C-alpha positions in Angstrom: -26.0 -0.7 -5.2 -23.4 -1.6 -2.6 -25.0 -5.0 -1.9 -24.7 -6.2 -5.5 -23.7 -9.9 -5.4 -21.3 -9.6 -8.4 -19.6 -6.6 -6.8 -19.1 -8.6 -3.6 -17.6 -11.4 -5.5 -15.2 -9.2 -7.5 -14.2 -7.4 -4.3 -13.3 -10.6 -2.5 -11.3 -11.7 -5.5 -9.7 -8.3 -5.5 -8.3 -8.7 -2.1 -6.5 -11.9 -3.2 -4.6 -9.9 -5.9 -3.9 -7.2 -3.3 -2.5 -9.8 -1.0 -0.3 -11.2 -3.8 1.1 -7.7 -4.4 2.1 -7.4 -0.7 3.7 -10.8 -0.6 5.8 -9.9 -3.7 6.7 -6.5 -2.1 7.8 -8.4 1.1 10.0 -10.7 -1.0 11.7 -7.7 -2.7 12.3 -6.0 0.7 13.8 -9.3 2.0 16.1 -9.4 -1.0 17.2 -5.8 -0.3 18.0 -6.8 3.3 20.3 -9.6 2.0 21.9 -7.3 -0.6 20.3 -9.1 -3.5 17.6 -6.6 -4.5 17.5 -6.5 -8.3 14.2 -4.6 -8.5 13.2 -1.4 -6.9 11.9 -1.7 -3.4 8.4 -0.5 -4.2 5.2 -1.5 -6.0 6.8 -1.4 -9.5 9.6 -3.7 -8.2 6.9 -6.1 -6.7 5.1 -6.2 -10.0 8.3 -7.1 -11.8 9.0 -9.8 -9.3 5.5 -11.3 -10.0 6.2 -11.1 -13.8 9.3 -13.2 -13.3 7.3 -16.1 -11.9 6.0 -19.0 -13.9 2.9 -17.8 -15.8 3.9 -14.3 -14.6 2.0 -12.5 -17.3 -1.2 -14.3 -16.5 -0.6 -13.6 -12.8 -0.1 -9.9 -13.4 -3.2 -9.7 -15.5 -5.1 -11.3 -12.6 -3.7 -8.8 -10.2 -4.7 -5.9 -12.5 -8.2 -7.2 -12.7 -8.2 -7.5 -8.9 -7.0 -3.9 -8.4 -9.6 -2.6 -10.9 -12.3 -4.5 -9.0 -11.2 -2.9 -5.8 -11.2 0.5 -7.4 -14.7 0.1 -8.7 -15.9 -1.1 -5.3 -14.3 1.9 -3.5 -15.8 4.3 -6.1 -19.3 2.9 -5.4 -18.7 3.3 -1.7 -17.4 6.9 -2.2 -20.7 7.8 -3.8 -23.3 5.6 -2.1 -21.7 3.6 0.7 -20.7 3.9 4.3 -24.4 4.2 5.4 -23.5 2.5 8.7 -21.6 5.7 9.5 -23.1 9.2 10.2 -22.1 12.8 10.0 -18.4 13.7 9.8 -17.5 10.0 10.1 -19.4 9.2 6.9 -17.8 12.1 5.1 -14.4 10.9 6.2 -15.0 7.4 5.1 -16.3 8.4 1.7 -13.3 10.7 1.1 -11.0 7.8 2.2 -12.8 5.6 -0.4 -12.2 8.2 -3.1 -8.5 8.2 -2.2 -8.4 4.4 -2.4 -9.8 4.6 -5.9 -6.8 6.7 -6.9 -4.4 4.3 -5.1 -5.8 1.1 -6.7 -6.1 2.8 -10.1 -2.4 3.9 -10.0 -1.3 0.4 -8.9 -3.3 -1.1 -11.8 -1.7 1.3 -14.2 1.8 0.5 -12.9 1.1 -3.2 -13.2 -0.2 -2.7 -16.8 3.0 -0.9 -17.8 5.0 -3.9 -16.5 2.9 -6.5 -18.2 3.1 -4.6 -21.5 6.9 -4.5 -21.3 7.2 -0.8 -20.6 7.7 -0.6 -16.8 8.0 2.8 -15.3 10.3 3.5 -12.3 8.0 4.6 -9.5 11.1 5.8 -7.6 12.4 7.9 -10.5 8.9 9.4 -11.1 8.6 10.4 -7.5 12.1 11.9 -7.5 11.4 13.8 -10.7 8.1 15.1 -9.3 9.8 16.3 -6.1 12.6 18.0 -8.1 10.0 19.8 -10.2 8.1 21.0 -7.2 11.3 22.1 -5.3 12.3 24.2 -8.3 9.2 26.3 -7.8 8.9 29.2 -5.3 8.2 27.7 -1.9 8.5 24.3 -3.5 10.7 23.0 -0.7 8.0 24.0 1.8 5.4 22.1 -0.2 7.6 18.9 -0.3 8.2 19.3 3.4 4.4 19.7 4.0 3.8 16.5 2.0 6.4 14.8 4.1 4.5 15.8 7.3 1.3 14.5 5.8 2.8 11.2 4.8 4.5 10.9 8.2 1.2 11.5 9.9 -0.5 9.0 7.7 2.1 6.4 8.7 1.6 7.1 12.4 -2.1 6.9 11.9 -1.8 3.6 10.1 0.3 2.2 13.0 -2.4 3.4 15.5 -5.2 2.0 13.3 -3.5 -1.4 13.3 -2.3 -1.7 16.9 -5.7 -0.5 18.2 -7.5 -3.1 16.0 -9.7 -0.5 14.4 -9.8 -2.5 11.2 -11.6 -5.4 13.0 -15.0 -3.6 12.7 -14.8 -4.0 8.9 -14.6 -7.8 9.2 -17.3 -10.4 9.9 -15.3 -12.3 12.5 -18.1 -13.4 14.9 -17.6 -17.2 15.3 -14.9 -17.3 12.7 -12.2 -20.0 13.2 -9.5 -17.7 12.0 -10.5 -14.7 14.1 -7.3 -14.3 16.1 -5.0 -15.0 13.2 -6.8 -12.4 11.1 -6.5 -9.8 13.9 -2.8 -10.6 14.5 -2.0 -10.4 10.8 -3.9 -7.1 10.5 -2.1 -5.6 13.6 1.4 -6.6 12.4 0.7 -5.7 8.8 -0.7 -2.2 9.4 2.1 -1.5 11.9 4.8 -2.5 9.3 3.2 -0.4 6.6 2.9 2.5 9.0 6.6 2.3 9.7 7.4 2.2 6.0 5.2 5.3 5.3 6.7 7.0 8.3 10.2 6.6 6.8 8.9 7.9 3.4 7.5 11.0 5.2 10.7 11.6 7.1 12.8 11.3 3.9 10.5 13.8 2.1 11.0 16.2 5.0 14.8 15.6 4.8 14.7 16.2 1.1 13.0 19.5 1.6 15.4 20.6 4.4 18.5 19.6 2.4 17.1 20.6 -1.0 18.0 17.1 -2.3 15.2 15.5 -4.3 17.3 12.3 -4.5 16.0 11.5 -1.1 12.4 11.6 -2.2 12.2 8.2 -4.0 9.3 6.9 -2.0 9.2 3.4 -0.6 12.3 2.3 -2.5 14.4 5.0 -0.7 12.7 4.1 2.6 13.7 0.4 2.4 17.2 1.1 1.3 17.6 3.8 4.0 16.4 1.3 6.6 18.8 -1.4 5.3 21.7 1.1 5.8 21.1 1.6 9.5 22.8 -0.3 12.3 21.1 -3.7 12.5 19.3 -2.5 9.3 19.2 -6.0 7.9 17.2 -7.3 10.8 15.0 -4.2 10.9 14.2 -4.5 7.2 13.5 -8.2 7.5 11.0 -7.4 10.3 9.3 -4.9 8.0 9.3 -7.5 5.2 7.6 -10.0 7.5 5.1 -7.3 8.5 4.3 -6.5 4.9 3.9 -10.3 4.3 1.5 -10.4 7.3 -0.5 -7.6 5.6 -0.7 -9.8 2.5 -2.0 -12.7 4.6 -4.5 -10.2 6.2 -5.7 -9.4 2.7 -6.5 -13.1 2.2 -8.5 -13.0 5.4 -10.3 -9.9 4.0 -11.2 -11.8 0.9 -13.2 -14.1 3.2 -14.4 -11.9 6.1 -14.5 -8.3 4.8 -17.9 -6.5 5.0 -18.2 -5.6 1.4 -21.7 -4.0 1.2 -21.1 -1.2 3.7 
């Protein structure tokens, strides 16, 4: 099932769309750094940026198809895949694949809202969700716990990238772009880890100060970073890192081990 040729083709195409999303997100982050951000600094803003381009609607539909293809691939891996792993490692990998299904599906849904002319603000939705949770008994503790989880995820993503753990999922033996793929992955994962780390910190801060306005996800993280001393340069560095992850996605389209 996991070695189906059509699935392999769709998955490789899927990474192209995922790469385009990250390049758009990097462009939005760069605009925020220069004080020109018209869109939200998150995935919904990136989709809107793509929609503004020539043939933007066609481009968005392509990205949606790519994200759905990735979701289907990860769903199959969650049920039948990761046979090259064993024991707890296989369980962890299958659970991770299940989580990616949710992520890719949510991104496809957000892109669909944009292409249909009814974009939803991801930042506003996250703020409203945090406010609803914090209004409940022990809600602030739950938001703070979520912040710790996201912060830990960000740190883990940085470690995953800097230690080149992603390389084992690529077929790079004898590949001409081997070093470029590894460097793009290292920089990209580190930059995304920093962004998630800031999101986690802001969730914790929102819980401590009882201010759900700080829990606006990636949009708040990028604007917070921009407001720091030398924030423009820090945010540009993150933007370049996210762009590097987009380039890494293109390498995945060519070298990713799809059938395992």
